[in-house]
N, C-alpha and C positions, 0 to 999 in steps of 0.2 A: 474569505475562504469559500470555495465552491463545494457543493455536496457531491461526494464521490460514491454514494451508495449504489448508483446504477452503472458506474464505470466498471470496465473489465479490470482484472488484476493487472494486466499489462499496461492499461491506461493509468492506473494508480501508480505503478512503478515508474512510469515515464514522468508523471507529475512529481513524484518524490525525488527522482533524479534531478529534475529542474530546480526543486527547492534546495537540495543539497548543493548544487552548482552555484546557486545564488550566494551562498556563504563565501565562495572563492571569487566572486565577481567584483567588478568595480562598483556595482550598485549597493554593495553591503554597507549598512549603517547599523550602529548599535540600537538606535531607536526602533528599528523595524525587526531586528534580529529575534527578539523574544517571540513576537507573533509568528514569524516564519518557522521558528523552532517548534512552537506548539502545533502549528499546522502540519509540519513534517512528522511530528510524533503521533498525532492523531491518524494521519494517513498510514504510517508504518503499522500502527495497531490494526487498522482496517485490513491492510494487506495480510497481516499475520492471521487474523480471523478468517479471511477468505481462503487462504492457503490451507488452514486447518480443516475448514469445512470441505474443501475440495479433496483433501487427503482422505477424510472420512468417507466421502462419496466413492472414491476410487477403491477403498478397502471393501465397501459393501458390494460393489460390482465384481471385484476380484473373488470375494467369497461366493457369490452366486455362480461364477464360472467354475470355481473349484468344485462345486457340488454337482456339476453336470458331468 
């Protein structure tokens, strides 16, 4: 699994999409499925945290503009 901490949200979503597509591919094997699932789960959690942080940043900027 690669480190995605420096990746953009879009890059993480693209990687997650590829992981999800793997489950429907001919490359699917039960032996690898658990590792792929864990990787996808971790990536989804990172994306969720990134989006939450971005939402908070947007709300702060919006509040600043509302005060002007």
